[in-house]
BAMAR-959210 format. One line per field, with one value per residue (C-alpha): residue number from 1; residue in three letters; x, y, z. Coordinates in pm, 1 decimal. Layout:
BEGIN
zado <- NUM, ...;
nuti <- ALA, ...;
u <- X, ...;
v <- Y, ...;
w <- Z, ...;
% end
This chain:
BEGIN
zado <- 1, 2, 3, 4, 5, 6, 7, 8, 9, 10, 11, 12, 13, 14, 15, 16, 17, 18, 19, 20, 21, 22, 23, 24, 25, 26, 27, 28, 29, 30, 31, 32, 33, 34, 35, 36, 37, 38, 39, 40, 41, 42, 43, 44, 45, 46, 47, 48, 49, 50, 51, 52, 53, 54, 55, 56, 57, 58, 59, 60, 61, 62, 63, 64, 65, 66, 67, 68, 69, 70, 71, 72, 73, 74, 75, 76, 77, 78, 79, 80, 81, 82, 83, 84, 85, 86, 87, 88, 89, 90, 91, 92, 93, 94, 95, 96, 97, 98, 99, 100, 101, 102, 103, 104, 105, 106, 107, 108, 109, 110, 111, 112, 113, 114, 115, 116, 117, 118, 119, 120, 121, 122, 123, 124, 125, 126, 127, 128, 129, 130, 131, 132, 133, 134, 135, 136, 137, 138, 139, 140, 141, 142, 143, 144, 145, 146, 147, 148, 149, 150, 151, 152, 153, 154, 155, 156, 157, 158, 159, 160, 161, 162, 163, 164, 165, 166, 167, 168, 169, 170, 171, 172, 173, 174, 175, 176, 177, 178, 179, 180, 181, 182, 183, 184, 185, 186, 187, 188, 189, 190, 191, 192, 193, 194, 195, 196, 197, 198, 199, 200, 201, 202, 203, 204, 205, 206, 207, 208, 209, 210, 211, 212, 213, 214, 215, 216, 217, 218, 219, 220, 221, 222, 223, 224, 225, 226, 227, 228, 229, 230, 231, 232, 233, 234, 235, 236, 237, 238, 239, 240, 241, 242, 243, 244, 245, 246, 247, 248, 249, 250, 251, 252, 253, 254, 255, 256, 257, 258, 259, 260, 261, 262, 263, 264, 265, 266, 267, 268, 269, 270, 271, 272, 273, 274, 275, 276, 277, 278, 279, 280, 281, 282, 283, 284, 285, 286, 287, 288, 289, 290, 291, 292, 293, 294, 295, 296, 297, 298, 299, 300, 301, 302, 303, 304, 305, 306, 307, 308, 309, 310, 311, 312, 313, 314, 315, 316, 317, 318, 319, 320, 321, 322, 323, 324, 325, 326, 327, 328, 329, 330, 331, 332, 333, 334, 335, 336, 337, 338, 339, 340, 341, 342, 343, 344, 345, 346, 347, 348, 349, 350, 351, 352, 353, 354, 355, 356, 357, 358, 359, 360, 361, 362, 363, 364, 365, 366, 367, 368, 369, 370, 371, 372, 373, 374, 375, 376, 377, 378, 379, 380, 381, 382, 383, 384, 385, 386, 387, 388, 389, 390, 391, 392, 393, 394, 395, 396, 397, 398, 399, 400, 401, 402, 403, 404, 405, 406, 407, 408, 409, 410, 411, 412, 413, 414, 415, 416, 417, 418, 419, 420, 421, 422, 423;
nuti <- MET, THR, TRP, SER, CYS, HIS, ALA, THR, GLY, ARG, ALA, SER, THR, VAL, GLY, ARG, ILE, VAL, THR, ILE, THR, LEU, ALA, ASP, ARG, ARG, ASN, ARG, LEU, ALA, ARG, ARG, HIS, HIS, LEU, ALA, PRO, GLY, THR, ARG, ALA, ILE, ASP, ALA, PRO, THR, ALA, ALA, ASN, SER, VAL, VAL, GLY, LEU, HIS, GLY, SER, ASP, PRO, VAL, THR, VAL, TYR, LEU, SER, LEU, ALA, ALA, ARG, VAL, ASN, GLY, ILE, ASP, VAL, ALA, GLY, VAL, ASP, ALA, ALA, MET, TYR, ASP, ASP, ARG, GLN, LEU, ILE, ARG, LEU, LEU, GLY, MET, ARG, ARG, THR, VAL, PHE, THR, ALA, PRO, TYR, ASP, LEU, ALA, ARG, ILE, ILE, GLN, ALA, SER, CYS, ALA, PRO, SER, LEU, ALA, ALA, THR, GLU, ARG, ARG, THR, LEU, ALA, LYS, ALA, ILE, VAL, ASP, GLY, GLU, MET, ASP, ALA, ASP, GLY, ASP, ALA, TRP, LEU, ASN, ARG, VAL, GLY, ASP, ALA, ALA, LEU, THR, ALA, ILE, ASP, ARG, LEU, GLY, GLY, GLU, ALA, LEU, ALA, THR, GLU, ILE, THR, PRO, LEU, VAL, PRO, GLN, PHE, SER, SER, LYS, ILE, VAL, LEU, GLY, ARG, GLY, THR, LYS, TYR, GLU, ASN, PRO, LEU, ALA, ALA, SER, SER, LYS, ILE, LEU, PHE, LEU, LEU, ALA, VAL, GLU, GLY, HIS, VAL, VAL, ARG, THR, ARG, PRO, ARG, GLY, THR, TRP, THR, SER, SER, LEU, TYR, ARG, TRP, SER, ARG, PRO, GLU, THR, TRP, LEU, GLY, ALA, PRO, LEU, LEU, GLY, LEU, ASP, LEU, VAL, ASP, ALA, GLU, ARG, GLN, LEU, ILE, GLU, ARG, TRP, LEU, ARG, THR, TYR, GLY, PRO, GLY, THR, MET, ALA, ASP, LEU, ARG, TRP, TRP, THR, GLY, TRP, THR, LEU, THR, ARG, VAL, LYS, ARG, ALA, LEU, ALA, GLY, LEU, HIS, THR, VAL, GLU, VAL, ASP, LEU, GLU, HIS, GLY, GLY, THR, GLY, VAL, VAL, LEU, ALA, ASP, ASP, ILE, ASP, PRO, ALA, ASP, LEU, ALA, VAL, PRO, ILE, GLU, PRO, TRP, VAL, ALA, LEU, LEU, PRO, SER, LEU, ASP, PRO, LEU, ALA, MET, GLY, TRP, THR, ASP, ARG, ASP, TRP, TYR, VAL, GLY, ASP, HIS, ARG, ALA, PRO, LEU, PHE, ASP, TYR, SER, GLY, ASN, ILE, GLY, PRO, THR, VAL, TRP, CYS, ASP, GLY, ARG, ILE, VAL, GLY, ALA, TRP, SER, GLN, ARG, PRO, SER, GLY, GLU, VAL, VAL, PHE, GLN, LEU, LEU, GLU, ASP, ILE, GLY, ALA, SER, ALA, THR, ALA, ALA, VAL, GLY, ILE, GLU, ALA, ALA, ARG, LEU, GLN, SER, TRP, ILE, GLY, ASP, ALA, ARG, VAL, SER, PRO, ARG, PHE, PRO, THR, PRO, LEU, GLN, LYS, HIS, LEU, THR, SER, GLY, ALA, VAL, PRO, GLY, THR, ALA, VAL, ALA, ASN, SER;
u <- 1645.8, 2000.8, 1958.1, 2024.0, 1981.2, 2238.2, 2545.2, 2523.7, 2675.3, 2597.6, 2652.1, 3019.6, 3195.4, 3510.6, 3619.9, 3302.7, 3135.7, 2869.0, 2801.6, 2475.7, 2526.8, 2282.6, 2255.5, 2166.3, 1890.6, 1747.4, 1758.4, 1568.2, 1292.2, 1259.3, 1198.9, 1011.3, 777.1, 701.2, 812.6, 1089.1, 1017.7, 955.1, 875.6, 506.7, 270.0, 21.3, -276.9, -386.9, -363.5, -8.2, 99.3, -66.2, 80.6, 430.1, 444.3, 291.5, -28.3, -128.6, -188.4, -560.8, -601.7, -654.5, -868.6, -698.9, -364.0, -483.4, -588.8, -286.3, -39.1, -186.0, -191.2, 186.4, 248.5, -1.2, 2.7, -336.2, -534.4, -792.9, -1037.8, -1290.2, -1022.0, -935.0, -1304.8, -1350.2, -1062.1, -1198.2, -1575.5, -1666.9, -1398.2, -1326.9, -957.0, -847.5, -964.7, -936.2, -840.1, -661.6, -302.7, 48.0, 72.9, -307.1, -324.1, -574.8, -415.0, -557.9, -438.6, -527.9, -706.5, -407.1, -199.5, -497.7, -525.9, -156.1, -197.8, -511.7, -344.1, -11.5, -120.4, -486.4, -506.8, -295.4, -475.8, -813.6, -723.8, -615.5, -923.1, -1160.0, -1004.6, -1025.7, -1388.4, -1498.0, -1350.4, -1518.7, -1855.7, -1821.6, -1692.3, -1986.5, -2232.3, -2361.8, -2324.6, -2152.2, -1991.9, -1824.6, -1731.0, -2087.8, -2217.6, -1967.5, -2059.4, -2432.1, -2415.6, -2161.3, -2384.6, -2681.6, -2481.8, -2385.6, -2747.8, -2854.6, -2599.9, -2742.6, -3098.3, -2990.4, -2871.9, -2522.0, -2374.6, -2465.9, -2358.3, -2340.0, -2637.1, -2839.3, -2748.6, -2833.5, -3216.9, -3185.0, -2927.8, -3031.7, -2701.7, -2528.3, -2677.2, -2504.6, -2165.6, -1864.8, -1651.5, -1280.4, -1054.3, -1350.9, -1257.3, -925.6, -823.2, -826.1, -1193.8, -1336.7, -1699.4, -1719.0, -2008.3, -2066.7, -2137.1, -1785.0, -1616.2, -1819.6, -1761.6, -1390.8, -1374.2, -1566.1, -1327.8, -1005.7, -1142.2, -1202.7, -1583.3, -1649.9, -1465.5, -1500.7, -1669.4, -1805.1, -1782.3, -2080.3, -1978.2, -1680.2, -1338.1, -1215.9, -1472.9, -1393.6, -1752.1, -1766.4, -2028.4, -1962.5, -2005.6, -1906.1, -1594.6, -1786.5, -2052.9, -1828.5, -1538.6, -1700.2, -1443.1, -1329.7, -1024.0, -955.5, -781.1, -405.3, -150.2, -1.0, 366.1, 351.3, 175.5, 442.8, 713.0, 531.9, 478.3, 844.8, 954.9, 729.7, 864.4, 1224.1, 1150.1, 1031.4, 1193.1, 1505.6, 1766.1, 1626.5, 1734.9, 1576.1, 1439.6, 1274.9, 1110.3, 988.3, 847.1, 681.7, 511.8, 438.8, 556.2, 783.1, 1146.4, 1067.6, 806.3, 1034.3, 1317.0, 1078.4, 970.0, 1329.2, 1428.2, 1203.6, 1378.7, 1722.3, 1861.6, 2203.6, 2329.6, 2481.6, 2657.6, 2471.3, 2680.2, 2517.3, 2581.3, 2444.5, 2366.7, 2073.6, 1902.3, 1840.3, 1714.3, 2009.8, 1908.7, 1863.3, 2210.9, 2299.8, 1991.0, 2029.9, 1760.0, 1975.4, 2241.8, 2002.5, 2048.7, 1755.2, 1638.8, 1616.3, 1272.2, 1056.6, 732.2, 473.2, 354.7, 64.7, 59.3, 143.7, 254.1, 400.3, 739.0, 777.8, 646.9, 847.3, 1130.8, 1183.2, 1542.6, 1462.4, 1775.7, 1895.6, 1599.1, 1472.5, 1809.5, 1782.3, 1422.6, 1236.8, 1101.6, 879.5, 760.5, 626.0, 358.5, 415.5, 301.0, 543.8, 300.1, 454.7, 272.1, 269.4, 626.9, 831.5, 1084.9, 1384.0, 1585.4, 1505.7, 1505.7, 1269.9, 1351.7, 1035.1, 662.0, 344.0, -14.1, -343.2, -483.0, -856.8, -858.6, -753.2, -401.1, -127.7, 180.1, 517.4, 816.7, 1167.1, 1392.2, 1713.7, 1844.9, 1798.5, 1884.0, 1675.2, 1588.3, 1475.1, 1277.7, 1103.8, 1019.5, 861.8, 652.0, 530.8, 440.4, 253.5, 47.4, -26.1, -138.0, -361.2, -529.0, -563.7, -733.9, -967.6, -1252.3, -1189.7, -1016.7, -763.8, -650.0, -429.6, -585.0, -254.0, -138.2, 233.6, 415.0, 525.9, 201.9, -0.7, 236.3, 183.7, -192.1, -208.7, -28.9, 348.9, 532.3, 540.3, 826.1, 1109.1, 1393.5, 1394.0, 1626.1, 1512.5, 1380.5;
v <- 2004.0, 2007.7, 1990.2, 1671.6, 1577.6, 1296.2, 1156.7, 904.6, 559.7, 196.9, -147.2, -230.8, -566.3, -638.5, -995.8, -1201.6, -961.2, -736.7, -406.3, -224.4, 148.9, 397.7, 566.2, 231.9, 169.5, 518.2, 474.2, 148.6, 296.6, 600.8, 380.3, 90.7, 305.9, 522.4, 847.1, 985.2, 1173.4, 931.2, 637.3, 699.4, 400.9, 380.3, 316.9, 248.6, -134.6, -116.1, 119.8, -85.4, -406.7, -260.7, -160.6, -493.6, -331.3, 12.8, 67.5, 100.4, 145.9, 513.6, 539.3, 865.6, 686.4, 484.1, 793.5, 1008.7, 724.8, 678.3, 1053.6, 1056.8, 763.9, 778.4, 1074.3, 1225.2, 1021.9, 1199.0, 1096.4, 982.0, 770.5, 596.4, 544.4, 388.3, 145.0, 43.3, 44.7, 47.0, -170.3, -339.7, -370.9, -295.9, -484.6, -401.8, -691.1, -776.5, -871.2, -821.0, -732.0, -746.2, -428.7, -337.3, -333.2, -247.8, -467.2, -601.7, -937.8, -1165.6, -1001.0, -998.3, -1375.8, -1411.7, -1189.3, -1376.0, -1717.0, -1620.9, -1385.6, -1431.1, -1793.0, -1732.9, -1404.4, -1574.1, -1860.8, -1620.3, -1400.2, -1697.5, -1837.4, -1497.1, -1440.8, -1795.9, -1764.9, -1428.0, -1574.8, -1863.2, -1636.7, -1402.6, -1694.2, -1609.2, -1973.0, -2278.6, -2337.2, -2020.0, -2163.8, -2275.2, -1926.6, -1764.4, -2000.9, -1953.1, -1573.5, -1556.5, -1765.1, -1545.9, -1234.8, -1377.7, -1467.4, -1115.5, -960.5, -1174.5, -1068.3, -702.5, -717.7, -852.2, -542.2, -392.2, -180.7, -333.4, -117.9, -266.8, -623.8, -578.4, -584.2, -922.9, -1063.4, -976.4, -1102.1, -810.0, -582.8, -767.0, -692.4, -924.9, -847.1, -904.7, -938.9, -991.3, -943.8, -772.8, -407.8, -439.3, -540.5, -405.7, -450.3, -435.1, -443.2, -798.2, -664.5, -526.4, -837.3, -1083.5, -887.7, -862.0, -1240.3, -1306.8, -1074.6, -1225.5, -1573.1, -1461.6, -1475.2, -1101.2, -795.0, -423.9, -242.8, 110.1, 351.4, 535.6, 891.4, 1043.0, 902.9, 997.0, 768.6, 427.2, 311.5, 39.2, -183.4, -556.5, -818.7, -1175.2, -1188.3, -1407.5, -1136.6, -830.0, -972.8, -1263.6, -1500.0, -1621.3, -1498.9, -1840.7, -2133.1, -2067.9, -2290.5, -2138.6, -2218.1, -2108.0, -1785.3, -1713.1, -1753.1, -1527.7, -1254.0, -1249.0, -1244.6, -948.2, -761.9, -820.5, -701.3, -364.7, -317.8, -532.6, -552.3, -599.6, -755.0, -1057.7, -815.1, -614.3, -924.4, -1047.8, -708.6, -631.2, -969.8, -1013.0, -1373.4, -1585.6, -1628.2, -1989.6, -1879.7, -1616.3, -1867.7, -2119.1, -1862.6, -1759.1, -2124.6, -2136.5, -1839.4, -1781.1, -1509.7, -1390.0, -1199.1, -855.9, -602.3, -275.1, 41.1, 186.5, -134.9, -485.1, -767.9, -777.5, -1022.4, -957.9, -1170.5, -1317.8, -1159.6, -816.7, -745.2, -492.1, -443.9, -267.4, -8.1, 145.1, 236.2, 490.5, 836.1, 949.6, 1306.7, 1468.1, 1430.0, 1531.9, 1382.8, 1454.1, 1113.1, 1043.3, 890.3, 517.0, 531.9, 189.6, 345.0, 489.4, 166.1, -73.4, -154.3, -178.6, -54.0, 304.3, 498.3, 499.2, 707.4, 866.2, 970.5, 1168.7, 1273.5, 983.9, 1159.6, 1424.4, 1195.2, 888.9, 842.4, 636.0, 314.9, 350.5, 489.8, 748.3, 1066.2, 1261.5, 1306.5, 1515.6, 1317.9, 1439.6, 1197.4, 889.6, 1011.1, 1192.4, 1559.8, 1694.8, 1665.3, 1819.7, 1866.8, 2015.5, 2291.9, 2334.0, 2606.7, 2350.6, 2489.4, 2226.6, 2333.7, 2170.0, 2202.3, 2085.6, 1928.5, 2015.2, 2245.4, 2085.0, 2392.5, 2660.5, 2465.6, 2153.7, 2361.6, 2538.3, 2199.3, 2093.1, 2410.0, 2333.1, 1980.4, 2111.9, 2340.8, 2051.4, 1832.3, 2107.3, 2136.0, 1755.9, 1730.6, 2016.8, 2080.0, 1764.3, 1772.6, 1502.9, 1431.0, 1128.5, 863.0, 842.3, 1200.5, 1260.6, 1543.5, 1748.8, 1694.0, 1819.6, 2115.5, 2210.7, 2171.6, 2403.5, 2683.2, 2638.0, 2854.2, 2649.0, 2589.6, 2647.2, 2426.6, 2350.6, 2162.5, 1812.2, 1778.0;
w <- -1631.3, -1498.0, -1120.5, -926.9, -561.4, -548.9, -718.7, -1001.3, -1027.2, -1110.7, -966.9, -935.9, -915.5, -720.5, -787.2, -745.9, -503.2, -653.9, -481.5, -552.9, -515.0, -369.0, -706.6, -864.8, -609.8, -658.6, -1034.5, -1001.1, -789.7, -1018.1, -1321.6, -1169.8, -965.4, -1272.0, -1110.2, -1331.5, -1656.7, -1939.8, -1709.8, -1638.7, -1657.0, -1941.4, -1713.8, -1356.0, -1366.5, -1502.7, -1225.8, -951.2, -1086.7, -1115.0, -747.4, -634.9, -519.0, -394.6, -25.1, 31.1, 407.5, 331.5, 14.9, -82.2, -117.0, -415.5, -607.7, -529.2, -585.1, -932.7, -995.4, -943.7, -1179.4, -1466.7, -1702.6, -1771.5, -1519.9, -1304.3, -1031.4, -1290.6, -1457.3, -1130.3, -1057.3, -1400.1, -1345.1, -1004.3, -1043.4, -1413.8, -1572.6, -1235.9, -1314.2, -956.7, -648.5, -278.9, -53.0, 270.5, 204.1, 330.2, 701.7, 736.9, 528.1, 257.0, -87.9, -428.8, -713.1, -1059.1, -1063.3, -1132.2, -859.2, -622.6, -656.7, -569.4, -264.5, -158.4, -183.8, -25.6, 253.3, 340.8, 467.6, 777.4, 846.4, 804.5, 1038.7, 1312.0, 1267.7, 1275.3, 1594.2, 1764.4, 1670.0, 1750.2, 2099.0, 2152.7, 2050.9, 2295.9, 2573.1, 2517.9, 2533.4, 2187.8, 2083.7, 2228.3, 1887.4, 1764.1, 1425.7, 1359.8, 1447.0, 1210.7, 928.0, 981.3, 992.4, 710.6, 483.5, 572.3, 481.9, 142.4, 73.6, 172.9, -66.3, -346.4, -260.2, -260.7, -619.8, -564.3, -398.5, -61.2, 233.6, 579.6, 684.0, 397.2, 496.6, 865.5, 832.2, 659.3, 904.0, 1261.8, 1405.7, 1232.3, 1501.6, 1785.6, 1939.5, 1942.0, 2246.4, 2200.6, 2504.9, 2738.0, 3100.7, 3027.1, 3018.1, 2638.5, 2623.5, 2300.0, 2184.2, 1805.4, 1561.2, 1442.7, 1093.4, 1049.5, 1191.0, 982.8, 661.5, 745.5, 792.4, 471.1, 287.0, 418.3, 342.1, -17.1, -15.4, -59.3, -190.9, -119.9, -409.7, -449.4, -157.1, -21.1, -92.8, -271.3, -354.6, -5.3, 165.0, 313.8, 372.7, 109.6, -41.6, -58.3, -328.3, -404.6, -630.3, -873.3, -902.9, -906.4, -1108.8, -1287.6, -1136.1, -791.4, -602.8, -454.2, -621.5, -643.4, -471.4, -155.0, -223.0, -585.2, -485.6, -224.1, -487.8, -735.3, -478.1, -373.1, -736.8, -809.6, -507.0, -613.6, -969.0, -839.6, -498.0, -517.5, -393.2, -46.4, 277.7, 441.8, 701.2, 420.7, 277.2, 614.8, 708.6, 374.9, 344.8, 714.2, 681.8, 896.8, 795.7, 703.4, 448.8, 298.7, 260.1, 102.7, -156.2, -231.8, -277.1, -583.5, -745.6, -896.8, -669.9, -559.5, -258.5, -312.7, -95.4, -44.9, -63.5, 247.4, 442.3, 475.1, 237.5, 1.1, -230.9, -598.9, -887.1, -1071.6, -1402.1, -1240.4, -1101.7, -1370.3, -1591.4, -1923.4, -1848.3, -1574.3, -1831.0, -1985.0, -1828.6, -1619.9, -1579.8, -1236.7, -1082.3, -789.8, -663.6, -397.4, -276.5, -41.1, 302.8, 288.1, -74.8, -170.7, -244.8, 104.7, 262.3, 44.9, 287.0, 661.2, 614.6, 513.1, 601.5, 239.8, 127.5, 451.5, 593.4, 916.8, 853.4, 1015.2, 1327.4, 1160.1, 879.7, 1064.3, 1329.9, 1644.7, 1467.6, 1177.7, 919.9, 690.8, 597.7, 267.7, 143.8, -97.5, -301.9, -501.3, -714.7, -512.4, -154.2, 81.0, 132.7, 293.7, 349.6, 214.2, 327.2, 218.3, 433.7, 500.8, 236.3, -24.7, -61.8, -100.0, 94.6, 149.0, 375.6, 290.9, 550.1, 367.3, 98.4, -244.2, -447.4, -612.8, -928.4, -745.4, -495.2, -781.5, -933.3, -602.8, -607.2, -959.3, -854.2, -547.7, -770.6, -1007.3, -717.6, -579.1, -917.6, -939.5, -599.1, -684.1, -441.9, -238.8, 98.4, 178.3, 531.3, 602.8, 825.0, 1010.1, 1083.4, 1126.5, 1309.0, 1009.8, 818.5, 1117.5, 1152.4, 789.0, 806.1, 1104.9, 922.8, 903.2, 651.2, 327.3, 88.9, 335.2, 448.5, 819.6, 1049.7, 1134.8, 1488.3;
% end
């Protein structure tokens, strides 16, 4: 292929100041996210590990993110990695979001992100239990019901749905009312809140879904049963350092704002993690100051020419959600691509930046719409990729959990494959 959607260039040094160019950043993401020709991951765990976990809030994201990064993988191959070989684990992590990660990375995420989430969740639930006069000691109620749920899972063969646990744990049928007496009052099923707490505390993990690969109704199991080993046990400070180092290896350079947003940590925690690493500050060509690992300022792999590439990535793909400063790859296209909460929908990428969106219609057809002119050859490549994705999805129907303006427009019948002015 000879087309290209952006100029080339590498990191440049003026005196002692290192400037990381846009082309350098796009080259990094193409290689390290396994999206350019010749950079595909050898298997699902490698891909998930390389991007520091796959977003799992929408189950479809895991499958389609892997489809874009691993040659030859299909739905059965992803299922095998998750449920037969159990190489990928769903857990609550950064920003209180579900991620899917290999075991070693999952333990790092659990140790570095979950404790603060668990403490907040436990306080909230304990207060709601006392306020609702369910028990004078909210913590004791949570412990008692949580232990009963774990015992029920064991009795049910080590893996169970919430509906299967409920007959053995009567408290699962009750409601926990959050925000009692306020306009935000919200009665929630005790079963979902107790299982959520057990998960974020590392006592259970999500396992097989009830239904197809698009379902998010999961069974639950103890990590020791499902994985043969616990998730708990790593040191908090060491896990923080490891997580930041992994992010910098794949996503760096990044700003302090990027690191704070992606982890969901305080600035103090981010600085503590960085203090344990050998990093340097760099200027970013598009503005601002970033942080990069000292041995990754001008890596040798970026000297190798990279072929032009396109990709159709799913809603909440880790690449699109890797930074809070997104102008360098989103450009002027933010409004039609994100929902009101900041969730990005399915996107079309060309040489390291977003140039459009795609969707699947009820008929099963995968359609796309470009937000700028990328040339005839690149547009044709997007069309080929759309056809490949349609074949990959097959008879399934995928609909993002967080619809975005352009994705909804496409689903409803917009003319596909055309460039339109950004609204």
